[in-house]
N, C-alpha and C positions, 0 to 999 in steps of 0.2 A: 370408224370410218377407215378407208383404205388408202394408203398414201403411196405414190411413185417413190422411188429411190431418190429421185431430184428433189420432190416436194419433201421427204422426210429429212434430206440433209439440208436443204434451205431453213426448215423450221427448226432445226437442232442446232444449227450454226456450224455444221460440218461439211466435209467435202464428200462427194459422192465416192471418192476414192478410199476414204475412211471408211464408209458403210460397207464397201466392197471388202475392205481388208477385214473388218469385224465379222463379216460373213464367212471368209475364207478360213480363219482361225477358229471359226465355230463359236464365237462370243456372242454374236447377234444375227441371226439367220433371218432372212426374209420370210415373211409370213406366207407369200406365195411366189412362186417363179413360173410365169408363163411357159408354154411351149416355144415362145419366140424368144426367151431369155428376159424378159421384162420382170423386175422385182418390185414387189408391193410389201407394205409394212402395215399392220393394224396398230389400234392404240394401245393393245398390251406391249406390242414391240417397240412402241414409241416411248411408253413408260419405262421399258427396260433401258432404252437407249439413254435416257436422262439419268437413269442411275449409273450406267456407265461413265457418262460424261462427269457426273459428281466425283466418282472414285478417281478418274483421271486428273480432275481438278486438284485433288489431293496427293496425287503422284503415285496412285497405287498401280503396281505392273498389271498389263492386262490379264497375264495368267492368273494372278491371284484375284483380280475383279471376276473372273469367271468362277472361281471358287467359291467367291463371297457370294455371288447371285445365285448359284445352286444350291448353297447351304439351307437346310431345312428351317434354322433359326433366322435366315436373312429377314429382316423388317423393311420392307420396300417403301412402306409408307413414310417410316421415320428417315429414311435416306433421302426421301423426296423433299420431306420438310425441311432437312439441313441443308438440301440444295437449294431450295428457295429462299433460306435464310441469307445465304451467301450472295445470291442474285439481288437480292433486295438491297443488302449494305452496299454491294457494287454500285447498283443504280442510284441510290442516294448519294454515293460519294460522286459519281459522274454527275449528278443533277446540279449539286453544289458548284462543281468546279464550271459547269456550263454558264450557272447563275453569275458567278464571279466574272467569267470572261464576258458575259454580255454587259454587265454593269461598267466594267472597265473600259469597254468600247464606248459606251454611252457617257462616259465621264461621271457616273453617279454611284460610287461604291458604298453599298450599304452592308456593313458586316453583321451578320445574324449572331446573336449571342446565344442562340439555342445550342444545347450539345448536339452534335452531329457525328456519324461514324467516320472515323478517318481511315485511311489506308492502312494504319498500324492496327486499327481495331479489326478491319477485316481480315489481315494477316493473322491475327491471334485467333479469330474464331476458326479460320481455315486450319490453323497449325493445331487447334484443340480437336477439331474434327478428325485431322489426319491421326493424331495421336490414339484417338479412340479406336479407330479403325486397325492401327498398327497393334495395339494392345489386344485387340479381339481377333484379328484374322491372321496375324503372321508374325514373323521375325521382326521385331521393332527396328533393329539395326539395318537390316537388309532393306526394310520397308522405306526408312528415310533417306538412306543413300539413294536408292531408286528415285524417289521424289525429287531429290536435289540434282540428281543428272538430267531427269528428263524436263525440267521446267524450263531449261535454255534451249531444248531441241527445237528446230524449226520442222515445218512439214516436210522439206527436202532431207533433213537430217533422218526423221522417222522413216521415210522412204527408203534410204540407204540402208538402215538398220533391218528394215523389213525384208529387203532384198538379200542381204546377206543370211540372214536367218532361213529364207527360202533355198538358197543355194546349199547350205548346210543340209537342210531337211532332205532335199533332193539327193544328195550325195549318201545319204543315209538309205534312201530308198533304192538305190542302184548297187549299194555295196553288198558283199557276199556274207561271210561268216562273222557274226558279231563280236566274236573274241579275236578275231584276225587283226593284224596291225593296221589296216585301213579303217576299220570301224573304230577301233581305240584312237587313233589319230583324230577322226571326227569328234569324238566325245570331248577331247581335249580342247578341240577347236570351239565346240559349244559352250564348253565351260568358260573358256576365255572371252569368247562373245558376251555372255551373260554378264560376266565380271566387268567388262569394258564399258557396256552400254546401260546396264541395269544395276547391279549390285553384286557385292563379293559373293561370287558362287562357290562355296566351301564343298569338299566331297559330301557333307552331310546333307546339304540342300539339294546338291545334284542327285544324290541318290532318292531323295524324296521326289525330284521331279521324275525320275525314270521309273518310279512306281506309279506316279499319276498318269503318265502317257500310257501305260498298259492298262490301267483300271478304269480311266475316265473315258467314257463313251465319246465325249466330245472330242478329245485329243486323239483319240484312236481313228475317229472318222477324218479328222484334218489331215493326220499324218499319213493314213492311207492314199491320199491323193499323190503322193510323192513316191508311191511304189507298193506292191502288195507286201504286206506284213512290216510296213516300215515302223509302226508303234512298237511292236513286239521287238524288232530288231534293235531299235534305239534303246529300249528299255533294257534288254539283255546287254547290250554292249555297255551302258552305263553301270550295270551291276558289275560287270567284270573289271570295269575300269576303277571304281571305288573300292573293289575288293582287293587291289592289289596290296 
């Protein structure tokens, strides 16, 4: 099937702005963009979106989600099964709360002695999945720190973070010598941005990111929107910065 961006957003429970953002950073591109600019998503794209939402639920940074989904050993079916398990547990918890509220309103509270998943159970399973993803896909300490920070971010806060990121990328696209003072100041600003909003971005992590910006076609394509050669300039500037 083919879904418009508004249909895809409604079915997935996200905003249209979020889908546009995912497209801009190369995480989930529309299956088709018409000459008039209308965006459409097919079933495969919708399945990929569900995986993205699963890893976001676990607090995985968007950059790392992109690396997970593009990994040759990424088991998409397994990720979807785990996502379904979390959703079923959440639904059961909400159904139980709704039943109790309705019985309280009716003055006929009947406590069910059967074991039911609690909020603590759901959090425990979620934590288990997050730990598994952290151990398999990246630096556990950074992963958990990012998850902790992002869990309290509102859509407005996410939009602010996105705007600051794009401002830094645009500055990289416009700067000249990647080893010059301006570019080096931008690298420091980018490192501080990641540390403030996501996880402690050490020089080692920053160096890995710089290599990825130049080597991963998705990041290259995204950064090139901010100026010709932006990906290579950013990568070279980071290499110079961490080499100090």
